[in-house]
N, C-alpha and C positions, 0 to 999 in steps of 0.2 A: 457346671454351668457358669459359675463366677469366673473360672479361669478362661472359658471360651469368650465371655464378654470382655474380659480384660485384654485378651489377645486381639479381638476385633478392634477394640479401642486403640490399642497400640499400632495396629496396621493402619487405621484411619489417620492417626496422628503422624505417622511416618509419611504417608501419602500427602497429607495436607502440608507438612513442613517442606517435603521435597518439591511439591508444586509451587509453593511460595518462593523457595530458593531458585527454582528454574525460572520463574517469572522475573525475579530480581536480576538474575544473570542475563536474561534475554534483553532487558532494557539497559544494561550496562553499556558504556562506551568501550568497545572492544579494541584490542591492540592492532588488529589487522582485519582486512575485509574477509579473509578466510575464516575468521572466528565469529562472525555474526550469527545470530540465532533467529532467523525470521519466523514470524507466525506462519502457520501451515493450514492447508485446507481442513475444514472441520472445526477450526478455532473461531471464537467470536472476535470480530474486529473491535479494537479499542476506540473510545471517544478521544478526540483530540481537537486542538485549536491551531489553525494556521492563519496566514494573513494574505490578503489580496494585494495587487500591485498598488492600490491606493492606501494600503496600510490598514484596511478594515479587517476586523476579526471575522474569520470563517470557521464555524464550529461543525465538526462531524459527529453526529449522534447515531450510533448503530441501532438504537432502539426506535428511532423515528425517521427511517429512510422512506422516501417517496419512490425512488428508483434504485435499481442495482447500479453499482459503481465500478468502473475500471480505474484503478488507482496506480499510478506509476511514480516511483521515486527516481530522480536522476541527480547527477552530481552538480550540475550548474550550466548556465549558458556559455561559460568559458570552455566547456569540454567539447571537443569536436565530435567525439563518439555520441554524446548526448544529442547534439544538434542533428546528426545523421539519423539517430533513432527516432527523434521527434518527427523528422521529415518522412521517414519510412512509415510511421504509424498513421500518417494521413491516408494510406491505402485502406486502413481498417475503420477510420473514423465514421464514414457515412453509414456503413452497415451496423456498426455498434450503436449509433444514435437511432437508426431505424428499429433496432431491437429494444430500444428504451433505456439504454445505458447512459448514465452521466459519465463524463471522462475528466479526470483531474490529474494534473501533473504537479509534483511537489519537489522543490529543490531547497538547498541550503542558502541560496542567494537571498539577500535582503530584498524587501518589496520594491525598493526604488530601482533595482537593476534587473528585475525578473525578465523583462522583455528586452531591455536595452542590450543585454549581453548575448542575446540569441542571434544567430546568423540570419534567421527569418523571423523578425519581431512581429510580423503580421500573421503568425502561424494560426491564430484563432482558437487555440486551446485555452482551457481554464488552467492557468499556472499559478501556483501558490507558494508562499515563502514559509519555510520551517527553520529559519536561522536559529531559533531557540531550541530546536531539536525535539520538541514534544512528540510529533508524529513519528519522526525517524527512530527515536528510542522506543516508542510504544510498539512499533512493528518489529523491533529487534534488529535494526539495520545499521546502527551507528558504529563507526570505527574511527579511530584517531589516525590522522596522517602523520607519518614520522617527521621529525624535524628536518632530516636530510631531504625528504621529498618536498617539504614545504619550501625549502631553499631552492631546490631544483625547479619547482614550478615557477619561481620568480624569474629564473633565467629565460622562461618562455612568456614573460609578462603576465603570469597568472598569480594574482595575490589573493589567497583564500580569505584573509582577514578583510580586505577591501570588498570582496564579493559578498561575504556573509554579514559584515559589520560586527563580527565577533572574533575572539582570539582562541576559540576552542579547537580549531584545525580539525574539525570532524566532518566526515562525508557519509552519505548513505551508500551501502552496496546497492547498485542499480537493481531495481525490483519492480515487478508488476503483480497486482492482486486483482482478482474479481471478487467483489463483495456482494452477496445476494441482498435482496431488499429486506431480509430479516436480520441483517448484520453479520451473517455467517460468511467466512472466507470460503470460496468455492474453488479458487484456483490461485496458485502462487508460483512465481518464477523469480529466483534470485541467483545471480552469478557474481562471485567475488572478482572475476576477471572483467573489468569495466569495458573491455573491447568486445565482449560477447554479449549481445543483447537479444531479447525475445523477438522472434520473427513475427511480423503482422499476421501471417497465415496461422501460426500456432495460437496466437491470441484469439483470432476469429473462430478457430475450431473450438476452443474452450468456451467462448461466449455463446456459440451456437448450441453446444451441448447443454449449457445452462438454460438457454432460451427454450430449447425443445422440451426439457424437463418441466419447466414452468408451464408451458402450454399444455403438455400432456396432463399435468396435475389439474389444471383448470378444466380441461375437457372431462376428466374423470369426475371432478366435483360437480360440473354441470349435469353430467349424466346421472349422478347419484341424486342430485336435487330434483331432477325431472322424474326419476323413478319414485322418490318419496312423495312427490306431489301427486303422482298417478295413484299410488297406493291409498292415499287418503281421500281420493276422489276430487282433488282440487283442480 
């Protein structure tokens, strides 16, 4: 019995330490986009702080959400693929809002240039700055751009330090998450190839599946409440 208890304790310790190490590795700044370790569906979304274009703190608390959230990480307004992706997602925006989703976009750009660097600065989305990397690292998306690539970007008039206001040379692997109102991640898409982005139709399909599940649960709860009320003669 004692041996069994010790074995169970050892297994728990290995699991706990392994989980802690995995979490630590996830939030590391990875050497390449292909090495990132994004959070996955079924995992709890982390709390984080980012900043609005006015430089005001915006805190995300997964334990106190009023609505489900579609959260997209993009490289920055200087990235043509990001601009195209933001424009394409307009096709999904109306239906997502009708289903009750908040829609946030997060980039490494500093607050002052969040909209100025976009090709369509009047895009109307909530765009937030994570130049300090808190959200990007918490979701396991941070990777460091090589010195060679930093210099190559400069030949295209792309200055990562000027964009972020930081010297870390870190970007997120472009990603989109659907976070339920209970803080649980229900959908995740990450592609280390920044030229390949999530299609609006795929995002809408995932959002509809979540919305249908929520509505079905509410209908079942309403039916159960009605049956319970009838059984008590209420």
